[in-house]
SEBABA-742146 format. One record per residue (C-alpha): x, y, z. Coordinates in steps of 0.1 Angstrom, whole numbers, plus 2048, in hexadecimal, padded with zeros to 3 digits. Layout:
% residues N
{rec {X Y Z}}
...
***
This chain:
% residues 730
{rec {835 959 CC2}}
{rec {847 96A CDE}}
{rec {853 95E D01}}
{rec {845 97C D14}}
{rec {829 996 D0C}}
{rec {82D 9B7 D1E}}
{rec {80E 9CD D22}}
{rec {807 9F0 D30}}
{rec {7E2 9F1 D36}}
{rec {7CC A10 D31}}
{rec {7D4 A2C D37}}
{rec {7F5 A3F D3D}}
{rec {800 A59 D24}}
{rec {7F4 A64 D02}}
{rec {814 A72 CF5}}
{rec {82E A58 CFD}}
{rec {830 A34 D0A}}
{rec {834 A2E D2F}}
{rec {858 A1F D2F}}
{rec {855 A01 D47}}
{rec {84F 9E7 D2C}}
{rec {86A 9F6 D16}}
{rec {883 9F3 D33}}
{rec {87A 9CF D39}}
{rec {87B 9C6 D13}}
{rec {89D 9D6 D11}}
{rec {8A9 9C0 D2E}}
{rec {899 9A0 D1F}}
{rec {8AC 9A7 CFE}}
{rec {8CD 9A2 D12}}
{rec {8C0 980 D1D}}
{rec {8B4 975 CFA}}
{rec {890 972 D07}}
{rec {878 97D CEC}}
{rec {85D 996 CF6}}
{rec {842 9AB CE6}}
{rec {834 9CA CF7}}
{rec {815 9DF CF2}}
{rec {807 9FF D01}}
{rec {7E2 9F5 D03}}
{rec {7D9 A18 D0E}}
{rec {7E2 A2A CEE}}
{rec {7D2 A0F CD8}}
{rec {7B1 A12 CEB}}
{rec {7B2 A38 CE9}}
{rec {7B8 A36 CC3}}
{rec {79B A1E CBF}}
{rec {784 A33 CD5}}
{rec {78D A55 CC5}}
{rec {787 A4B CA1}}
{rec {76A A4F C89}}
{rec {760 A2B C90}}
{rec {764 A2F CB6}}
{rec {750 A50 CB8}}
{rec {735 A42 CA1}}
{rec {730 A25 CBA}}
{rec {730 A3C CD8}}
{rec {717 A55 CCA}}
{rec {700 A39 CBD}}
{rec {6FD A2A CE0}}
{rec {6F0 A4A CF1}}
{rec {6CC A4B CFA}}
{rec {6CB A6B D0F}}
{rec {6E1 A89 D16}}
{rec {6E4 A91 D3B}}
{rec {6F0 AB5 D38}}
{rec {6EF AD3 D20}}
{rec {715 ACE D18}}
{rec {70F AA9 D10}}
{rec {6F1 AB3 CFB}}
{rec {706 ACB CE7}}
{rec {721 AB2 CE0}}
{rec {707 A98 CD6}}
{rec {6F6 AB1 CBE}}
{rec {719 AB8 CAF}}
{rec {720 A93 CAB}}
{rec {725 A94 C85}}
{rec {73F AAF C89}}
{rec {752 A9B CA2}}
{rec {750 A7B C8D}}
{rec {75B A8E C6E}}
{rec {779 A9F C7E}}
{rec {786 A85 C97}}
{rec {79E A72 C7F}}
{rec {7AD A92 C72}}
{rec {7B2 A9F C95}}
{rec {7C3 A7F CA2}}
{rec {7DA A7F C83}}
{rec {7E3 AA3 C8A}}
{rec {7EB A9B CAF}}
{rec {801 A7E CA3}}
{rec {816 A98 C8F}}
{rec {80B A8B C6D}}
{rec {7F5 AA7 C61}}
{rec {805 AC8 C6C}}
{rec {7F3 ADE C52}}
{rec {7D2 AD7 C65}}
{rec {7DF AEF C80}}
{rec {7D4 B0D C6A}}
{rec {7B1 B00 C67}}
{rec {7AE AF7 C8C}}
{rec {7BB B1A C95}}
{rec {7A4 B2C C7D}}
{rec {785 B22 C90}}
{rec {765 B11 C85}}
{rec {777 AF0 C7E}}
{rec {775 ADF CA0}}
{rec {754 ADB CB2}}
{rec {756 AED CD3}}
{rec {745 AE4 CF5}}
{rec {74C AEE D19}}
{rec {772 AE8 D19}}
{rec {776 B05 D01}}
{rec {766 B1D D1B}}
{rec {786 B19 D30}}
{rec {79B B23 D12}}
{rec {7BD B32 D1C}}
{rec {7C7 B55 D10}}
{rec {7D2 B48 CEE}}
{rec {7E6 B67 CE5}}
{rec {7FA B65 D05}}
{rec {801 B40 D03}}
{rec {807 B3A CDE}}
{rec {819 B5A CD6}}
{rec {835 B46 CE6}}
{rec {82B B23 CDC}}
{rec {81F B27 CB8}}
{rec {803 B1C CA1}}
{rec {80A AF6 CA3}}
{rec {808 AF7 CC9}}
{rec {7E9 B0D CC9}}
{rec {7D8 AF4 CB2}}
{rec {7E3 AD7 CC9}}
{rec {7D4 AEA CE7}}
{rec {7B3 AEF CD5}}
{rec {7B3 ACA CC9}}
{rec {7B9 AC0 CED}}
{rec {79B AD3 CF9}}
{rec {787 AC2 CDE}}
{rec {792 AA0 CEA}}
{rec {78A AAA D0E}}
{rec {767 AB3 D04}}
{rec {763 A90 CF5}}
{rec {772 A81 D15}}
{rec {757 A94 D2A}}
{rec {73D A84 D13}}
{rec {74B A61 D19}}
{rec {74D A66 D3E}}
{rec {729 A72 D41}}
{rec {719 A5B D28}}
{rec {72E A3C D23}}
{rec {747 A35 D3F}}
{rec {74B A4A D5E}}
{rec {76E A3B D64}}
{rec {77E A47 D44}}
{rec {79B A5F D44}}
{rec {7B7 A65 D2A}}
{rec {7D3 A5B D42}}
{rec {7C0 A45 D5A}}
{rec {7A3 A2D D5B}}
{rec {78E A24 D7A}}
{rec {7A9 A34 D8F}}
{rec {792 A36 DAE}}
{rec {792 A10 DB0}}
{rec {7B7 A0F DB3}}
{rec {7BE A2C DCB}}
{rec {7C8 A1D DEC}}
{rec {7B0 A01 DEA}}
{rec {7B9 9F1 E0C}}
{rec {79F 9D5 E03}}
{rec {79C 9C4 DE2}}
{rec {776 9C1 DE6}}
{rec {76B 9DF DD1}}
{rec {782 9D8 DB4}}
{rec {77A 9B3 DB5}}
{rec {754 9BA DB5}}
{rec {759 9D3 D98}}
{rec {76A 9B8 D84}}
{rec {74B 9A2 D86}}
{rec {737 9BD D74}}
{rec {730 9BD D4F}}
{rec {74C 9CA D39}}
{rec {74B 9F0 D33}}
{rec {74D 9FF D10}}
{rec {773 A06 D17}}
{rec {778 9E3 D23}}
{rec {769 9D5 D03}}
{rec {781 9E9 CED}}
{rec {79F 9E0 D04}}
{rec {798 9BB D03}}
{rec {790 9BA CDE}}
{rec {7B3 9C9 CD7}}
{rec {7C4 9B2 CF0}}
{rec {7B4 993 CE1}}
{rec {7C2 99A CBF}}
{rec {7E5 9A0 CCD}}
{rec {7E6 983 CE5}}
{rec {7DE 96B CC8}}
{rec {7FA 97A CB3}}
{rec {814 979 CCF}}
{rec {80A 958 CE0}}
{rec {821 95D CFE}}
{rec {82A 946 D1B}}
{rec {829 963 D33}}
{rec {816 984 D34}}
{rec {825 9A1 D48}}
{rec {80C 9BD D50}}
{rec {81D 9DD D5C}}
{rec {807 9F2 D73}}
{rec {818 A13 D7A}}
{rec {7FB A26 D8A}}
{rec {7D9 A20 D9B}}
{rec {7C9 A2B D7A}}
{rec {7D6 A0C D69}}
{rec {7CC 9F3 D83}}
{rec {7A8 9EB D79}}
{rec {7B1 9E6 D55}}
{rec {7CE 9D0 D5F}}
{rec {7B6 9B9 D72}}
{rec {79D 9BA D55}}
{rec {7B8 9AF D3D}}
{rec {7C4 993 D54}}
{rec {7A0 988 D5A}}
{rec {79B 985 D34}}
{rec {7BB 972 D2F}}
{rec {7B4 95A D4C}}
{rec {791 952 D3D}}
{rec {79C 94E D19}}
{rec {7C1 944 D1A}}
{rec {7C5 931 D3A}}
{rec {7E7 922 D32}}
{rec {7F7 944 D30}}
{rec {808 94F D51}}
{rec {802 973 D5B}}
{rec {817 98A D72}}
{rec {812 9AE D7E}}
{rec {82F 9C6 D85}}
{rec {835 9EB D85}}
{rec {832 A0A D9A}}
{rec {810 A01 DA9}}
{rec {818 9DF DB8}}
{rec {83B 9EC DC2}}
{rec {82B A06 DD8}}
{rec {808 9FA DE0}}
{rec {808 9D4 DE1}}
{rec {825 9CC DF8}}
{rec {80D 9C0 E13}}
{rec {7F6 9AC DFC}}
{rec {7E1 991 E0E}}
{rec {7C2 98C DF8}}
{rec {7C5 96B DE5}}
{rec {7A9 975 DCD}}
{rec {7C2 98B DBB}}
{rec {7D1 96A DAE}}
{rec {7B1 962 D9C}}
{rec {7BE 97B D83}}
{rec {7E4 97A D86}}
{rec {7FC 95E D8C}}
{rec {819 974 D99}}
{rec {81E 997 DA6}}
{rec {842 9A3 DA7}}
{rec {850 9C1 DBB}}
{rec {86B 9DB DB5}}
{rec {884 9D8 D98}}
{rec {876 9C0 D7F}}
{rec {894 9B3 D6C}}
{rec {89F 996 D82}}
{rec {87B 98D D8E}}
{rec {870 98B D69}}
{rec {88E 976 D5F}}
{rec {887 95D D7B}}
{rec {862 95C D74}}
{rec {869 954 D50}}
{rec {87F 937 D5B}}
{rec {863 92C D73}}
{rec {847 92C D59}}
{rec {85D 91C D3E}}
{rec {865 8FE D54}}
{rec {855 8DE D46}}
{rec {856 8CE D69}}
{rec {83B 8DF D7F}}
{rec {849 8CE D9F}}
{rec {86C 8DA D97}}
{rec {85F 8FD D90}}
{rec {853 8FF DB4}}
{rec {876 8FD DC0}}
{rec {883 918 DA8}}
{rec {88E 938 DB9}}
{rec {879 958 DB3}}
{rec {881 97C DBB}}
{rec {868 993 DCE}}
{rec {84A 980 DC0}}
{rec {827 979 DCE}}
{rec {815 959 DC2}}
{rec {7FE 93E DCE}}
{rec {80D 91D DD9}}
{rec {7F5 901 DE4}}
{rec {7DA 91C DE3}}
{rec {7ED 931 DFC}}
{rec {7FA 954 DF5}}
{rec {820 955 DF9}}
{rec {83C 96E DF3}}
{rec {85B 95E DE5}}
{rec {87C 970 DE6}}
{rec {893 952 DE7}}
{rec {8AB 95A DCB}}
{rec {8CE 961 DD7}}
{rec {8D5 974 DB6}}
{rec {8DA 999 DB9}}
{rec {8C6 9B2 DA4}}
{rec {8D7 9BD D84}}
{rec {8EC 9DC D83}}
{rec {8DF 9F9 D6F}}
{rec {8FC 9F4 D56}}
{rec {8F0 9D1 D50}}
{rec {8CB 9D6 D48}}
{rec {8CE 9E0 D24}}
{rec {8C0 9FD D11}}
{rec {89A A02 D11}}
{rec {88A 9F3 CF2}}
{rec {86C A06 CE4}}
{rec {866 9EE CC7}}
{rec {842 9E1 CC1}}
{rec {834 A01 CD0}}
{rec {820 A17 CB8}}
{rec {838 A35 CBC}}
{rec {829 A48 C9F}}
{rec {806 A45 CAC}}
{rec {809 A57 CCD}}
{rec {7F6 A78 CD1}}
{rec {806 A99 CDC}}
{rec {7EE AAE CF0}}
{rec {7F1 AD0 D01}}
{rec {7DA AD2 D1F}}
{rec {7E6 AF3 D2C}}
{rec {7F6 B10 D19}}
{rec {817 B0F D2B}}
{rec {837 B05 D18}}
{rec {846 AF3 D36}}
{rec {825 AE2 D41}}
{rec {820 AD4 D1F}}
{rec {83F ABE D20}}
{rec {82C AA2 D32}}
{rec {812 A9F D17}}
{rec {822 AAC CF7}}
{rec {83C A9B CE2}}
{rec {84B A78 CE2}}
{rec {866 A72 CFC}}
{rec {87E A55 CFF}}
{rec {87F A4E D24}}
{rec {89F A45 D36}}
{rec {8AC A45 D5A}}
{rec {8CE A55 D64}}
{rec {8CE A44 D86}}
{rec {8BA A2A D98}}
{rec {8AC A38 DB8}}
{rec {8B1 A5A DC7}}
{rec {8D4 A67 DD1}}
{rec {8C3 A7D DEC}}
{rec {8AB A64 DFB}}
{rec {8A0 A78 E1A}}
{rec {87F A8A E12}}
{rec {866 A80 E2D}}
{rec {848 A7F E15}}
{rec {859 A67 DFD}}
{rec {85A A41 DFC}}
{rec {87E A40 E06}}
{rec {87B A1E E17}}
{rec {874 A0E DF5}}
{rec {88F A01 DDE}}
{rec {885 A17 DC0}}
{rec {88F A35 DD6}}
{rec {8A9 A28 DEF}}
{rec {8BF A13 DD8}}
{rec {8D3 A2E DC6}}
{rec {8E8 A23 DA9}}
{rec {8F3 A3C D8E}}
{rec {8FB A31 D6A}}
{rec {91C A3B D5A}}
{rec {918 A59 D42}}
{rec {927 A46 D25}}
{rec {90F A2A D29}}
{rec {8F2 A42 D2B}}
{rec {8FC A55 D0C}}
{rec {901 A33 CFA}}
{rec {8DD A2B D03}}
{rec {8D1 A4D CF6}}
{rec {8E2 A47 CD5}}
{rec {8D3 A24 CD3}}
{rec {8B0 A31 CDA}}
{rec {8B4 A4D CC0}}
{rec {8BD A33 CA6}}
{rec {8A1 A1C CB1}}
{rec {884 A35 CB4}}
{rec {88F A52 C9E}}
{rec {888 A6A CBB}}
{rec {8A3 A7F CCC}}
{rec {88D A8B CE9}}
{rec {895 A7C D0B}}
{rec {883 A7E D2D}}
{rec {899 A71 D49}}
{rec {880 A64 D62}}
{rec {896 A65 D80}}
{rec {889 A6B DA3}}
{rec {8A4 A87 DA4}}
{rec {8BF A87 D8A}}
{rec {8E2 A8B D9B}}
{rec {8F3 AAC D91}}
{rec {916 A9C D8D}}
{rec {908 A82 D76}}
{rec {8F4 A9B D62}}
{rec {914 AAF D5D}}
{rec {926 A90 D50}}
{rec {909 A86 D39}}
{rec {908 AAA D2B}}
{rec {92E AA9 D24}}
{rec {92B A87 D13}}
{rec {90D A93 CFD}}
{rec {921 AB2 CF2}}
{rec {941 A9E CED}}
{rec {92E A86 CD5}}
{rec {91C AA3 CC4}}
{rec {8FB A93 CCA}}
{rec {8DD AA9 CC3}}
{rec {8C4 AA0 CDE}}
{rec {8A8 AB1 CF2}}
{rec {8A4 AA6 D16}}
{rec {895 AAE D38}}
{rec {894 A9E D5A}}
{rec {88A AA1 D7F}}
{rec {8A3 AB1 D97}}
{rec {8A8 ABE DBB}}
{rec {8AD AE3 DBC}}
{rec {8CF AE1 DCB}}
{rec {8EC AF9 DCB}}
{rec {900 AE2 DB4}}
{rec {8EC AF1 D97}}
{rec {902 B0F D92}}
{rec {8FE B27 D75}}
{rec {91B B16 D63}}
{rec {90C AF3 D67}}
{rec {8EA AFF D5A}}
{rec {8FB B0E D3B}}
{rec {90C AED D35}}
{rec {8EB ADA D38}}
{rec {8DB AF2 D20}}
{rec {8F7 AED D07}}
{rec {8F2 AC8 D08}}
{rec {8CD ACB D00}}
{rec {8BC ACD D22}}
{rec {89C AE2 D1D}}
{rec {88A ADE D3F}}
{rec {88D AD1 D62}}
{rec {872 ACA D7C}}
{rec {879 AC9 DA2}}
{rec {868 ACA DC4}}
{rec {865 AEC DD4}}
{rec {84A ADB DE8}}
{rec {83E AF3 E04}}
{rec {853 B12 DFE}}
{rec {859 B16 E23}}
{rec {87B B12 E33}}
{rec {86C B03 E53}}
{rec {859 AE9 E40}}
{rec {875 AE2 E27}}
{rec {88B AD9 E45}}
{rec {86F AC3 E53}}
{rec {86C AB2 E31}}
{rec {893 AAE E31}}
{rec {893 ABC E0E}}
{rec {8B6 AC9 E12}}
{rec {8AF AEB E01}}
{rec {8A2 B0D E0B}}
{rec {88B B24 DF8}}
{rec {8A8 B3C DF2}}
{rec {8BC B20 DE2}}
{rec {89F B15 DCD}}
{rec {89A B39 DC0}}
{rec {8BF B3B DB7}}
{rec {8C0 B19 DA5}}
{rec {8A0 B20 D92}}
{rec {8B0 B41 D87}}
{rec {8CF B2F D7B}}
{rec {8BA B17 D66}}
{rec {8A3 B32 D58}}
{rec {8C1 B49 D4E}}
{rec {8D0 B2B D3C}}
{rec {8B0 B27 D28}}
{rec {8A4 B08 D3A}}
{rec {87F B08 D45}}
{rec {877 B00 D69}}
{rec {858 AEE D78}}
{rec {853 AEC D9D}}
{rec {83F AD2 DB0}}
{rec {82D AE4 DCC}}
{rec {81D AD5 DEB}}
{rec {804 AE0 E05}}
{rec {7F5 ACF E23}}
{rec {816 AC1 E30}}
{rec {813 AB6 E55}}
{rec {814 AD3 E6D}}
{rec {811 AEC E50}}
{rec {7FE B0B E5C}}
{rec {7E7 B21 E48}}
{rec {800 B3D E4B}}
{rec {81B B26 E3B}}
{rec {803 B1D E1F}}
{rec {7FD B42 E17}}
{rec {822 B4A E1A}}
{rec {82B B2D E03}}
{rec {813 B3A DE9}}
{rec {823 B5D DEC}}
{rec {846 B4D DE6}}
{rec {838 B3B DC7}}
{rec {828 B5C DBA}}
{rec {849 B6E DBD}}
{rec {85C B52 DAB}}
{rec {844 B54 D8E}}
{rec {843 B79 D8D}}
{rec {869 B7B D8B}}
{rec {869 B61 D6F}}
{rec {87F B47 D80}}
{rec {863 B2D D80}}
{rec {84F B25 D60}}
{rec {838 B0A D6C}}
{rec {82B AF9 D8B}}
{rec {811 AE2 D9A}}
{rec {802 AE1 DBD}}
{rec {7FE ABE DCD}}
{rec {7ED AB9 DEE}}
{rec {803 AA5 E06}}
{rec {7FB A80 E06}}
{rec {808 A69 E21}}
{rec {816 A49 E13}}
{rec {81D A29 E26}}
{rec {841 A27 E1C}}
{rec {84C A4B E24}}
{rec {85B A56 E45}}
{rec {83A A69 E4C}}
{rec {826 A49 E46}}
{rec {83D A33 E5A}}
{rec {842 A4B E77}}
{rec {823 A61 E77}}
{rec {826 A6B E9C}}
{rec {846 A7D E94}}
{rec {833 A93 E7B}}
{rec {814 A9B E90}}
{rec {7FC A86 E7B}}
{rec {7E3 A6A E85}}
{rec {7DF A50 E6A}}
{rec {7BF A3D E65}}
{rec {7C4 A18 E6C}}
{rec {7B6 A00 E52}}
{rec {7BA 9DB E4D}}
{rec {7D0 9D6 E2E}}
{rec {7C9 9B8 E18}}
{rec {7CF 9C8 DF6}}
{rec {7DE 9EA DEF}}
{rec {7F0 A00 E08}}
{rec {800 A22 DFF}}
{rec {7EC A41 E05}}
{rec {7E1 A44 E29}}
{rec {7C5 A5A E36}}
{rec {7CF A6E E54}}
{rec {7C6 A8A E6B}}
{rec {7DE AA7 E70}}
{rec {7E0 AB2 E94}}
{rec {7DD AD6 E89}}
{rec {7BA ACF E7F}}
{rec {7BD AE5 E5F}}
{rec {7A8 ADC E41}}
{rec {7C2 ADF E25}}
{rec {7A9 AD4 E0B}}
{rec {799 AF6 E0A}}
{rec {7B9 B06 DFD}}
{rec {7BA AF0 DDE}}
{rec {7A6 B05 DC6}}
{rec {7B6 B27 DCF}}
{rec {7D9 B19 DCD}}
{rec {7D3 B09 DAB}}
{rec {7C0 B27 D9C}}
{rec {7DB B40 DA7}}
{rec {7F7 B29 D99}}
{rec {7E4 B25 D78}}
{rec {7E4 B4B D74}}
{rec {808 B4F D7F}}
{rec {813 B35 D65}}
{rec {802 B4C D4B}}
{rec {816 B6A D58}}
{rec {7F8 B7D D66}}
{rec {7E7 B87 D86}}
{rec {807 B8C D9A}}
{rec {7F8 BAC DA8}}
{rec {7D9 B9A DB7}}
{rec {7D7 B99 DDC}}
{rec {7DB B74 DE8}}
{rec {7BA B77 DF9}}
{rec {7AA B7B DD6}}
{rec {7B0 B56 DCF}}
{rec {79C B49 DEC}}
{rec {778 B4C DF6}}
{rec {780 B4A E1B}}
{rec {795 B61 E31}}
{rec {7BB B5B E31}}
{rec {7D6 B6D E44}}
{rec {7ED B86 E33}}
{rec {80E B78 E27}}
{rec {82D B7E E3E}}
{rec {845 B7B E20}}
{rec {854 B9C E15}}
{rec {849 BA6 DF2}}
{rec {86E BA6 DE7}}
{rec {879 B86 DF8}}
{rec {881 B72 DD9}}
{rec {890 B91 DC7}}
{rec {8A8 B95 DE4}}
{rec {8B1 B70 DE3}}
{rec {8BA B75 DBE}}
{rec {8CD B95 DC4}}
{rec {8E5 B86 DDD}}
{rec {908 B86 DD0}}
{rec {911 B65 DC0}}
{rec {92D B52 DD0}}
{rec {94C B59 DBB}}
{rec {962 B41 DCD}}
{rec {974 B28 DB8}}
{rec {978 B03 DBE}}
{rec {99B AF6 DB7}}
{rec {98F AD5 DA9}}
{rec {973 AE4 D93}}
{rec {977 ADA D6F}}
{rec {97B AF7 D56}}
{rec {96A AF0 D34}}
{rec {969 B05 D15}}
{rec {94B AFE CFF}}
{rec {951 B19 CE5}}
{rec {964 B1B CC4}}
{rec {987 B27 CC0}}
{rec {988 B4D CBE}}
{rec {994 B63 CA1}}
{rec {9B5 B74 CAC}}
{rec {9C0 B97 CA4}}
{rec {9E1 BA6 CB1}}
{rec {9E4 BCC CB4}}
{rec {9FA BE5 CC5}}
{rec {9ED BFC CE1}}
{rec {9FF C1C CEA}}
{rec {9FC C33 D08}}
{rec {A13 C4F D13}}
{rec {A2F C44 CFC}}
{rec {A2D C20 D06}}
{rec {A20 C05 CF0}}
{rec {A18 BE0 CF5}}
{rec {A08 BC4 CE1}}
{rec {9E3 BBC CE7}}
{rec {9CE B9F CDB}}
{rec {9AA BA1 CD0}}
{rec {997 B80 CD1}}
{rec {976 B7E CBE}}
{rec {95E B62 CC7}}
{rec {940 B56 CB3}}
{rec {925 B40 CC2}}
{rec {902 B37 CB4}}
{rec {8F1 B58 CBE}}
{rec {90C B72 CC2}}
{rec {92F B7F CBB}}
{rec {944 B8F CD6}}
{rec {968 B98 CDC}}
{rec {980 B9C CF9}}
{rec {9A1 BAE CFB}}
{rec {9C0 BA3 D0F}}
{rec {9E5 BAA D0E}}
{rec {9F4 B94 CF3}}
{rec {A07 B7C D0B}}
{rec {9E8 B75 D20}}
{rec {9D3 B72 D00}}
{rec {9EB B59 CF1}}
{rec {9EA B44 D11}}
{rec {9C4 B46 D11}}
{rec {9C1 B3B CED}}
{rec {9D8 B1D CF3}}
{rec {9C5 B14 D13}}
{rec {9A3 B16 D04}}
{rec {9AD AFA CEC}}
{rec {9B7 AE5 D0A}}
{rec {996 AEC D1C}}
{rec {97F AE0 D00}}
{rec {968 AC3 D09}}
{rec {979 AAE CEF}}
{rec {999 AAE D03}}
{rec {99F A8D D14}}
{rec {9AC A9D D34}}
{rec {998 AB8 D45}}
{rec {9AB AD4 D56}}
{rec {9A1 ADF D78}}
{rec {9A1 B02 D85}}
{rec {9C0 AFC D9A}}
{rec {9D3 AEE D7C}}
{rec {9C9 B0C D67}}
{rec {9D5 B23 D83}}
{rec {9F6 B11 D86}}
{rec {9FC B13 D61}}
{rec {9F3 B38 D5F}}
{rec {A08 B42 D7C}}
{rec {A27 B32 D6D}}
{rec {A27 B4F D54}}
{rec {A12 B6A D64}}
{rec {A07 B78 D85}}
{rec {9E7 B73 D99}}
{rec {9CF B5B D86}}
{rec {9B0 B65 D9B}}
{rec {9B5 B89 D8F}}
{rec {9B5 B7C D6B}}
{rec {998 B64 D70}}
{rec {981 B7F D7E}}
{rec {98C B99 D65}}
{rec {971 BA8 D4E}}
{rec {97D B96 D2E}}
{rec {97D B74 D40}}
{rec {95B B7B D4F}}
{rec {94E B82 D2C}}
{rec {95A B5F D22}}
{rec {94D B50 D42}}
{rec {92A B5D D3A}}
{rec {92C B4C D18}}
{rec {93B B29 D17}}
{rec {959 B28 D2E}}
{rec {94B B13 D4B}}
{rec {956 B09 D6D}}
{rec {947 AE8 D76}}
***
């Protein structure tokens, strides 16, 4: 028996838990409130994609609506016989099956295999296990197509009935849908939920709804609990209500839920728990709540009468992933691109470096909401403490920092702390492509285990980037992505089209910029998103300033995405296929020589971007200026020292040869003996294990007490050799 039951309804991710319930459970641990959590999505998927589940699916089919479905149905025995082995393989428990999958004639193949990537290109760099994961993913997608066409049109691996949750200004459609008979997926979901609710017997159920694709299932679960366990109180929280339900007016929602909380969940949940635990119902009415919708005397009210402040990020505890079936998640590879696969392949512990966004200006972003505007970084030592705790708890050393945009200065401190503690971790995060990401900082991040970053290039047009208030230029993005790539860190770019006032010419020019970035190898992955106007962004709040005309609807339920007309009158939808098809090929390293016109079946203007624009951006001489307060860090080992005498024209002097070994190479530099001796002593002071970090100006002052011009020494060839290795200016 537990106090609170935390549920993530179907569906989010196959490969790793969505972290919201783990964050809340970690906080509840600090308050000695007992909780149990489950990811209902992965449990439903495992039930569905099993020998028993497929047998039930195929036995219920009476007709096959298409040749593809007919083929899958004909091969049903092959699917039933292979499904358990494939799922076990994708859970990482049966690696030898990769050889059989790759050899062919093991997996039944339907239409998804017709889209097969160039396997030699992709998996020459990714290997047999990944090739087998990709083939197994196509196999599952064939089965998903079968389920959508024959069993449940709302099914999707990472979403369910998403259409019903997407900016449903009225609750009517979703409410009416909930009066229908249970679907096949509903029956599996509620059967699993019934078993678990009777085990846990909670006072309070918290259902986290991160996305529109979780909303329908959240309501189905709540409906089931209300009908069968009426004494249990039910609350909804998470990303969807935080953004979409802020203007909620429809009281019918509370036929399913008792409470809906907004924004950070820790304090609202603590107060809710006190509220439902009170034995005196009259006294409970007077108890304070934080950002909570509920019914009082059959009237919908929003209570935010607690004077307590939200908890600081240092006070919320370490996320707790216990109870979740961590060894049952499925790693899939939908597209044969090493960077792209990070979202769906592998188990990642999820953490946040900072609450909110340190930039907080982008005009397409929800910068008016607390989850963006309230910026609060977490101390590096606390973050690395939490990483260590999660490694001990989960046995996994992979981390995805799910920040809106991780702050460069904090990333630097976290990297130094990881290296100092000799932690072996693999991590990636979301960033802004800002100039703080120097070549040296990127090398440091790589050394600490950073393997990838994702960030918004958005429209790849300086005019539009300024309108967006992105705070970067295309040239700057090119140089930063080069720094990451040269350090061995993969880069994914979020790309946007259809931003207000964007012209056809700017869309074409943006595609050309993207083509050049991929051709020069400084971008490895990307994804085009069509601009969506949201209610809480500057564009949504002040549409007249951006030349758009929003559609006005009465809001009684959800409000986020707003339909609008762009005063340019351009139909941006028609660019979608060509942009995505070209990008798909660029990510595979091919078709750079195609004319941009080849990607579209309608006439587009010629690009105005010079063919060498990005090349010239990268060729610009890097700024060799030095910052007096920059910290100098040596991440390498102590060198081997050899003294020898050099003679020339009757003169001789002592020289010093320093030989350095790192993981991949051995190199040496030669200096005069006195400078060499100073350097060897100084490198020991510059290690990351030294308590006090020396700045450039302190180093200069120390050097010039014995020798001449430090800048001349710093920019000399021997020192530049060290600088390109592990002598970093941060």
